[in-house]
N, C-alpha and C positions, 0 to 999 in steps of 0.2 A: 504493500500499500504505499503510495506516495505520501510524503509528510504534508504536501501542500493540500491534499484532499481533506485533511482534518480542520482546515480553517473554516470558520463560519463565513457565510456569504449573506448579503440582504437583497432579497429579490423584489423589495417594495420601498418605496419612498415614505411610506405611511407608518406610523406606530402609535403606541399609547402616549397620550398626553403626559408629559413630565415636567412641566414648567411651573409648578406649584399648585396652588388651589385651583380647582376645577372652574373655569370662567363660566361655564353654563349652570353650575350648581345653584340651587335656591338660596337666597340670602339667608344669613343667621337671623332667627326669630328671637330676638333679646327680650321682648315683651312676654311671649309664652314661658321663657326660661324664668324671668323675673316673678312672673305670676306664680309659678310653682315654687320657687325659692321663698317668695314672700309669704305664701301660705304655710310652708313648714316652718318658717321663722315665727310666725304668729302662733304655731302650736308648740312652740317652745324650743325648736332645735335651734342650734347656732347656725349662722351663715355658711361656716365652713361644712358642717354636716348636711346642710341643706343642698349645697353645691354638689357635694359628693353623691348625695342620694338622687339628684337630677340626673347626673352623669350616668349613675347606676341605672336608672329607669329608662333614659333615653327621652327623646321628644316625640312629637306626634308622627314625624316623618322619618326618624332614624332611629335604629336599634341602639340600645344603651349597653354599658359595659357588661351588666349581667347577662344579657342575651348573647354578646360576642364571647363572653367565657363559657357560657353553656355550649356554644358551638365548637369552641376550642377543645372542650373536654369530650364532645361527641366525636369530633375528628381523630382524637387520641385513643378513645375507645375502638373506634372503626379500624384504625391501624393495627392495633394490637389483636383484635379479634378476627382480622382478615388474614393474617399471614402466619406461616411458620418458617423455621430456619433450615429446612431441608433442601432448599432449592438447588444448591450448587451439588450437594451429594446425590440428589435425584437425577440431575442433569448428567453428571459423570456415569452414574449407574445405567442410565439410558443409552449413552454412547458406548459404554463397555458392552452391554447385552447386545446392542445392534452389531458391533464389530465382532463379537463371538459367533453371532447368528450368520453373519456374512461369511466369516471364515469356514464355519460348518458347512455352508452350502457349497463353497470353493472345493473344500476337501471331498465332497460328496460327489462332484461332477468332474474333478480333474482325474482323467483316466490315464494320463501319463505318470501319475504318482504311484510308487510302489506300495505295497500293502503295509510293510513294516513302518515307512515314513508316515502313512496316513493314520495307523493305529497309534503311534506315538503321539502326533499332533492331537488326535482326538483325546487321548488319555490326559495330555497337558490341559486341554480345554475342559474337560470333564473335572478334573481335579482342582479347578480354581477354588480359592478361598471364598466363603460367603462374605467376608469383609471386602467392600469395594477397594479401599486403600490397599489392602494386601493383594487382591487381584490384579490391580493395576501394575502393582510392583512385580509380581510374578510373570507378568506379559511384557516386562520391560525389554528382555532380551529375546522375545519370541520371534521366530522368522515367519512372517506373514505371507500366505499364499495369495490372498484376496487383496487386490489393490484398494477396494472400497473399505474393507475391514481395517486395513493399515491407516487409510486417511481418517476414519472415526477415531481410532486410537490416538493418532496425532492430535486430533481435535481436543481430545481430553487435555493433554498437556497444554495446547494453547489456550483452552478455556480457562483452566487453572491459573495460568500466568495472567490473563486479562482480568480475572476476578480478584487476584490478590492486589494487582495495581489499582483496580477500580475501587477497592476499599480504601485506598489512600488518596488517589487522584480522581475525583469524580469525571466520568465520562471516557476514561480510557479504555473500559471494555468495548464499547462500540467504536472507538477511534482505531483500535489495535485489531480489529478484525480482519482476517487474511494478512496479518503483520508478516513483513519479511525480515531477513537478518539485519538490514540496515535499520529498520524500525528499532528491533530487540537493542541494537548497538546504541542507538540514540537515548533509549530510555536508561541503559546502563550507565552511560555518560551523564545524563541528567542526575541520577541518583548519587553517583560519585561527587559530582560538583554540588549537589545539594547538602550532602553529608558534610563535606569541607565548609561550606558557608556557614552551616549551623555550629560547627565545631568553633570556627572563628567568632561567631557571635556569642557563643556561650563564654568564651575567654575574653569578650570585650574587644575583639580586634577587627570585627567586621566594619565595613564603610559603606555608604550609600553608593559609592561608584563600583564597589564589588557586587553588591545587590544589582545595580543597573546592568552591569555586564552579564551576570547570571541570567536575568529576565531576557536581555537581548539575544542571549544564545538558546534558551530553553523556555521563552514565554508561551509557546505554544501548549505547553503542557498544563498552563494555569489560566483558564477562561476567566477566572475572578479577576485577574489583571491587578494584583496588589501593587501598591506604589511604594511600600517600604518592606523591609526584612521582618518587622513586627506584624505587619498585615499577612504577609506570607506565612508566617509561624501561626498566627491565629487561624487562619484557614486550614492549614494542614492539621493542626493539634485537634480542631473540631471535628475533623474527618476521622482522624485516627482514635480519638477518644469514643466516637460513635461506634467504630469498628471493635474496640475493646469492650463496650458495653453489648455489642451483639455477640461477641465471643462468650462473654461471661453468662449470657442468656440461653446458651447452647447447653444440651446435656454433656456429660462427660465423654460418652460414646461418639457423639458428633464432633467434639473437639479432638478426639484421638483420631478419628477418621481424617479429618481435615489436615491435622499436623502430619500425618503419615503420607497424605496426598501432596503437601506442600512441596516436598523435594522434587516432585514431577512437573513442577510449574516451568514451562518453556524448556523442559527437558534438564534443567539445571538447578540445583540446590542454592546457587549463588543469590538468585532473586530474593529468595525468602530470608537469607542472611542479611542481605542489604536492607529490605524492609523491616526487619527486626531492629535493626540498629537505628533506623530512621524512628521508629517508634519509641526507642529508649531516649533518643535525643530530645523528641517533642515532649515526652512526658516530664523530662527534667527541666524543660524550658517553660512549660505551662502546667505545673503540677496542681493548680486550682481546678482544672477542668475535671469533669466527671469521668474518671477512667475505671471506676468499680461498680457502676450502676448495672441494672439488669432489668429485663421486662420478662413477662410471661406471654409467649407467642404461640398460640395453638389453633390458628385458623386453617383453612383449607389450602390457601395459596402458598406454595413455597417461594422463598426468596433466596437468591443468588447473594454471594458475599457483597458484591458492589451494590445492587439494589437494596439489599439488607441494611447495609450501612447508611444509606440514603434514608431509609425509613427510620432508623434510630436517629439520624440528624433531624428528620421531621419531628421526631417525638421530643428531642431536647429543644428545638425551636417553639414547638407548642408548649412546653413547661415553662419557657422563658415569657412567651405571650400570655400565659395564664397569671404568671406572677405580675406582668405589667398591667394586665386588666384588673387585677385585684386591687391595685393602688394602696396597698396595705403597709408599704415601707415609707419611712420618713423622708419627707420632701418629695413625694410623689407627685408628678404632674402627667397629664396626658401627652405632653411633648415626648415623654419617655417612650411612648408606644412605636414599636417598629412596624410601620405601615407597609414596607415591602414584604416583611414576613407574614404579615396578616394577610396580605393579598395573595402570597403564595399559598397558604394554607387554607383560607376560606373564600378566596375570590376577590375581585375588584369592588363588589358591592359592600363587603364588609370593611375593606379598607376605607371606602368613601364614608361609610358611617361612622368609623372611629376618627377620620379627619374632620368631620363636621362636628363631633363632640369635642375634639381638641380646639377647633377654632371658636366653638361656642364658649368653652372654659377661658380661652385667651381673650375673647371679647368681653366676657363678663368681668375679667380682671383689669382689662385695659381700657374699658369704656367709661370708667370713673363710677360704677355702680358699686363696685366692692374695692376695699382697701384693707391694709393691714394696720391694726391698731399698734400702740406702743408695746402692748404685750404679746404681739406677734399673732393674735387671732384675726380672723377674717371679719369685717364689719360691713354693713350695707351703708352706703354712702347717702347724704340728703339727695343726691339726684336719683338714687335708686328708689328712696321712699317717695319722691315726687312721681316717678313713673309707675310705681305700684298704686299710688293714689289715684292716678289718672286712669288706669285700667279699671280699679274699683268704681270710680266716678261713671266711667262709660257704662258699666253693668247697672249701676243705680239709675243712670238716665234711661236706659232701656226698659227697665221695670216701670219707671214713673211714666214713660210715654205710652206704656200698655195699659195705664190706669185711665179710664175714661173721665175726662174732665180735668185732669192734672197736668201741670205744667212740664215743659221740657226744659231741664235745668241748664241746657247747652244755649239757651236764649233767655236766661234769666236777667237780663238787664245789668250786666257787670259795671256799667258806667251810670246806671240809674234808668228812669222810665223816660222815653221820647216825649219831647213837649210839642213837636211838629215844627218848630224854628230851626234855621240853620245859621251857621256863623263860619268866618274864615278859620282855617286850621292854624293852630299854633303849636309850637314845640311842646310836647308832654301830653298832647290830647290822645284818648284812647276811644274816643266816640267814632261810630261808623260813619264812612263817607256818605255824603248825599251824592250819588253818581250823576243823576241828572243835572244838579246844579253845577258840579264840576266840569262836566263836559261843555255845558253851555258857557260858563266862564272861559273855558279854552276855545271855544269858536269865536266868542266875541273879541277876545284879546288878539287872536290870529287875524280877524278881520280888520281889527282897529290898527294892527302893525302893518298892515298891507300885504299879508301873506298871500301867495299865488294859489289858485285853485288846483287840486290834485296832489298838492304836497304833502297831504295828511295832517292831522292834529297831534301837536305835542303838549302834554299837560305839564305844567309847571306848578311849583309849590304854591304860588299866590292864587291858583285856580281852584285849589281844594278847598271844598266846604264841608263841614261835619254836621251831623244832626245834633241838635242841643238836646240834653236831658235834664230832667228835673232832679234836684239834689235828693239823695236817698237819706234815710235815717240810719244812723250807725247803730249796729247791734253788738252787745256784749254777750257772748255765749258762753254757757258753762255746761259741758257734757260729763255728767256724773255716771261712771261706768262701775257696776258691781264687780269686784274681783275676789269675792269669797270663792272658797273650794268647791261650792255647788255649781259654780258657772263653768268651771273645767270639768267637773265630773259628768255633768249632763250635757256635754258638747255644745256649750254656748260661748267658750273661750274665744274661738277664732271669729266667729260672726260679730262679737262684740269688737274685737280689734279691727276687723275689716271696716265696720261701721265708723269707728273712730278716724280710721285712716282716711276714709271717702270724705267724711265731713271736714276734716282737716284740709284736704286737698281743694276742696270746693272753696272754702273761705279764703285759704291763702292765695288762690289762683284767680278766683273771681269776685270775691268780695273782700278785697284786701284792707278795707277800712274798718271791717268788723274785727272784734277782738274774740279768740277763742281760747278757753282754758279747759284742759283735759284733767279731770279729777277722778283717780281710783279710788275706791273705798272697799275695804275689806274689814279687818278688825279695827283698823284706824285708815285714815283717809291721806292721800298724797297727791300733790300737783305734779304732773309728768308731762315731759316733752313727747312728742309723738313717737320719737325713736325709742325712748324708754318703754312705752306702753306696748308697742307692737313687739318688743323683744321681752316683755315680761313673762316670766315662767310661773306656771301655777304653783300654789304652795297650799299646804294643808293647814289652813288658818281659819280658825272659827271666829265669827263675827261679821256682821254687816253694819258698819258703822255710818248709816246715812247722815246722822247728826254732824259728825265731823266734817262730812263731804259738804253740807249745805253751808256750814261755817265759812269754808274756804270759797265757796261760790259767792256768797253774800259779801265777802271782803272784796272779791274781784268786781262785784257789781258797783260797790261803793267807789271804788278806783275810777270808775267811768260813769260819772253822774249824768253826762249828757247822751249816753247810749241807752237804747232799748235793752233791758235784760231779757234774755232768752235762757230758760232753764230746762235742760234735757235730762231725764233721769232713766237710765236702763238698769233693771235690777230683776232678781229671780226670787228675792226673800224679803221677809219683814226685818225691820231694824233689831238687831239683837246686842249691839253695843253702841255706847256713847262716850264722849269725852267730858271727863269731869272737870271742875274748876282747878284742880291741882294739875291737871295735864295728864293724868293717869286715865287708862281706858278702862271703862266698866263694861264687862261682858255678862250675859245671862240668857238661857233659854229654858222655856219660851220667853218671849220678849218680856222684859220688865216693864211695868207700867211707866216708870220714870223714863226709860229709854224712848218709849213711844212719845212721851210728853216732850221731852227736849227736842225730838226730831220734828214734832208737829210745830212746836214754837218757832224753830229756825226756818221752817217752811213758810210760816206765816210772816216772818221777816222778809223772805223773798218776795212774797206777795206785796208788801208794804213798799218795797223798793220798785215795785212796777213790773216784776218778772212774769213773762208768759211761760207756764209751766205745762210740761208734757212728761207723763210716765210712760215707759215702754216695759210693759209687764211680759216677763218671759216665764213659761211654764203654765200649767192648769191647776195649780193650788187654789182651791176655793177661798182658804182663809187669806192668801196673798191677795186674791182678786177683791175681797171684801175691803181690806185694809186699804189698797191703793185707791180704789174707788172713793172711799171716804176721804182719803187724804187729798185727792184731786178736786172732790167737790168742795172741800173746805176753802180752797184757794182759787176756785174758778179755773182749774187747770183741766186738761184732757188726759184720756188713758188710751193707750194703743196696745193691743195685744198681738204682735205680728208674728208670722212664722220666721224661723231663724233665717230662712233665705232672703226674707223680705224685710229684716231688720234695717239694713243700711238705707233702703229707699224710704222706710216709714220716717227714720230720723231726719234725713235730708228734706223730706217734704214738710215735715213739721217745723224744721228751722226756717225754710223758705216762706212757709205760711205765717210763722210767728213774725218774722221781720217786716213783712209787707201788710200784716194785719188782716189776711184773708182767711187765716186758720185752716182747717182741713176742708 
């Protein structure tokens, strides 16, 4: 075989796109990802854990890490269940049996052969050892009468040589088919030069120039095209270690048979000696590789030595992928995933899924939605909170628009109610343009300046007029949310947080003149920023301190005497604790009359401050219903008993109704 025939050629100018992210892939949907992470955060998970869970689950369009890991495990099981390690021995046995059969046919039809010679030959063939290796050795000096039989027997030596080389150098079994003496001499020279190069490297005496000279001479044997000696060693050691694991996986009988056959490879024991020396060098240079592992291979398909080594490399690669997909080691990132290996093992679609997940992780980290805190933990940024809030607000808007007669919050007069008048735009105005007046102004100016017909109309700043709005009443809003343990225990924790975030987003983006204070009340009450509330973990804390929450709300109302007070209370239980004059918290269950009395007194104080009050009662407890109804009636407030999915829409609708005086 001419060595030039072993070189690969490209028959087409087309190939798989390899220039980075797929330009035709759909864009990363950060909103969907943030919604999922935000929901997990509100359930009490850390942003880091939420991000990991999202990557494990995957997205609507892409498989997650768990699915990819499952497919990797299935692929591994498939390899071990499909194959056995008798392939080379079975092929040698087949060639041997064929050669013996052809020889016996020749002995039977050769009329010129004397009877004594025929009898001696038949006796030799009949007395062959049942061991394949021993039979091959016994026929080593047999004088073949059949040309076909002799060729089949020579193929055994050729097969063994190619299999032994293919174990260490992938692809040589096919490349050396019908090899001639020159090809064998080239391999012997390569092995000698490789051994010398590795010896020099082990002593620290190798150079890049020496490696380059080696590759220039023998590069055709290394399709991986390593660029340094370390890359060459890594490639060879991975293959040699896989061959060692394959040998470890064989039975003692299989190992003995192959060892006995090895001396017949290419008709010379020198090849096996060179390969053994190479294995020793590689193991010394890469002792951390897995040289001692083994697998149980009991499937129906026999593997040759070269193909079997490839399968064991695949298994090792699958094990590495499994570890990468687990992301269970310190500092793990999806950038660690070997996408080329994933594509080889599971196909291009799996690689595309993993690439999308990696891009999603990078986008979340680089888009300003997540950042590292000083303690190293991952946190949601204010930008992420705004995006989450907008998403929740869109959901609220859809629910409100589905209610007959209710307003669409997207058009809720962010700059006040329209008066019908217009005025010239000035810097800082956010009112909508009056398009008709603006275009009319542009036409008049163009005609006045002598503009030619057909030149088109250019709108300038002085042409723009905006629609005037009437001044709005500023609102001071206190949202009181129950954070007692029953809220978490009964599945109300996340809807409560989503409601707070939606209202916060609405006020901070569209009603910026309004003031919002978030007050969480369990055993005691606390004023919280939205980031604190959304990240608040449920605690087993007895007590529902509505009294303390109302104290904090009324204090805020007094700070804004010119604003309309709006009091929104979300709760699933009666007051069971209150704040005493000493600052200590009093708790009792069933509710103590004093606790009820001080809560009612503070609620009446809210009424005196002019607060518009709405209770949002969660749950079906009749006692709670009676209590809240009486509280609301006492102060002229309202009671809403929404489903959990509708809580956000109910609170937002109440806020809008309270601030414009329309109610429900």
